[in-house]
SEKEGU-415724 format. One line per 10 residues: for each residue x, y, z of N, C-alpha, C. Coordinates in Angstrom, 2 decimals. Atoms other than C-alpha are relative to their C-alpha. Layout:
// residues N
X/Y/Z/X/Y/Z/X/Y/Z  ...
This chain:
// residues 48
0.62/1.28/-0.27/23.37/14.93/-53.27/1.03/-1.13/-0.16  -1.01/1.05/0.18/26.37/12.90/-54.45/0.86/-0.15/1.26  -0.74/0.10/-1.25/28.14/13.74/-51.14/-0.71/-0.91/0.99  0.76/0.85/-0.91/25.37/12.04/-49.17/0.13/-1.47/-0.39  -0.16/1.37/0.46/25.63/8.92/-51.29/1.39/-0.52/0.37  -1.37/0.37/-0.36/29.41/8.87/-50.70/0.13/-0.27/1.49  -0.04/0.21/-1.45/28.92/9.20/-46.91/-0.64/-1.33/0.37  0.68/1.26/-0.29/26.49/6.29/-46.87/0.89/-1.18/-0.39  -0.88/1.08/0.46/28.92/4.13/-48.86/1.16/-0.18/0.96  -1.11/0.10/-0.96/31.74/4.96/-46.42/-0.46/-0.63/1.31
0.51/0.58/-1.24/29.57/4.08/-43.40/-0.24/-1.50/-0.15  0.26/1.41/0.21/28.64/0.72/-44.92/1.30/-0.81/-0.04  -1.29/0.69/0.07/32.34/-0.14/-45.37/0.73/-0.01/1.33  -0.66/-0.10/-1.31/33.16/0.56/-41.69/0.04/-1.36/0.68  -0.16/1.25/-0.73/34.55/-2.47/-39.83/0.61/0.32/1.36  -0.48/-0.36/-1.34/34.96/-2.13/-36.03/1.14/-0.89/0.48  -1.15/0.86/-0.35/38.41/-3.73/-35.80/0.45/0.23/1.44  -0.42/-0.30/-1.37/39.25/-1.95/-32.54/-0.91/-0.65/1.03  0.97/0.62/-0.91/36.08/-3.19/-30.86/0.22/-1.50/0.06  -0.23/1.44/0.04/36.75/-6.74/-31.97/1.27/-0.35/0.78
-1.25/0.24/-0.72/40.30/-6.51/-30.59/-0.21/0.11/1.50  0.25/-0.18/-1.43/39.09/-5.21/-27.21/-0.81/-1.17/0.55  0.82/1.15/-0.45/36.45/-7.96/-26.94/0.86/-1.26/0.05  -0.87/1.18/0.01/39.04/-10.60/-27.89/0.95/0.00/1.20  -0.90/-0.11/-1.17/41.45/-9.35/-25.21/-0.78/-0.26/1.28  0.84/0.21/-1.18/38.62/-9.29/-22.66/-0.33/-1.48/0.19  0.34/1.43/-0.08/37.56/-12.86/-23.46/1.24/-0.82/0.36  -1.24/0.73/-0.32/41.16/-14.09/-23.38/0.38/0.19/1.47  -0.30/-0.25/-1.40/41.64/-12.45/-19.97/-0.93/-0.81/0.90  0.93/0.79/-0.79/38.50/-14.10/-18.62/0.37/-1.48/0.00
-0.39/1.41/0.11/39.61/-17.50/-19.90/1.24/-0.29/0.85  -1.21/0.20/-0.78/43.06/-17.10/-18.34/-0.27/0.07/1.50  0.34/-0.10/-1.43/41.59/-16.03/-14.99/-0.71/-1.26/0.49  0.71/1.23/-0.39/39.19/-18.98/-14.87/0.96/-1.19/-0.01  -0.96/1.09/0.06/41.99/-21.34/-15.91/0.93/0.01/1.20  -0.90/-0.08/-1.15/44.27/-20.07/-13.17/-0.72/-0.43/1.28  0.76/0.42/-1.17/41.52/-20.51/-10.55/-0.21/-1.51/-0.01  0.20/1.45/0.15/40.79/-24.01/-11.87/1.26/-0.77/0.39  -1.26/0.67/-0.32/44.45/-24.98/-11.66/0.34/0.09/1.49  -0.23/-0.15/-1.44/44.71/-23.61/-8.11/-0.86/-1.00/0.77
0.89/0.94/-0.68/41.70/-25.67/-7.05/0.48/-1.44/-0.17  -0.51/1.37/0.23/43.15/-28.82/-8.64/1.26/-0.23/0.83  -1.24/0.14/-0.76/46.52/-28.20/-6.98/-0.29/-0.21/1.50  0.35/0.15/-1.42/44.82/-27.95/-3.57/-0.75/-1.31/0.27  0.72/1.26/-0.18/42.92/-31.18/-4.19/-1.44/0.19/0.43  1.39/-0.27/-0.37/39.49/-29.62/-3.75/-0.91/-0.90/-0.83  0.98/0.84/0.69/36.73/-32.09/-4.57/-1.40/0.44/0.37  1.39/-0.41/-0.24/33.02/-31.48/-4.84/-0.80/-1.21/0.39
């Protein structure tokens, strides 16, 4: 029974660092893509 308690304690200490890194890279890529499109539109003088 002490093994089960140890497993639960280990699961509670789990921090998804890899997932956070992937999401951060994904968000940064989206921001850079939108920024590049925005700058292209400004350079062309597109007005709404």
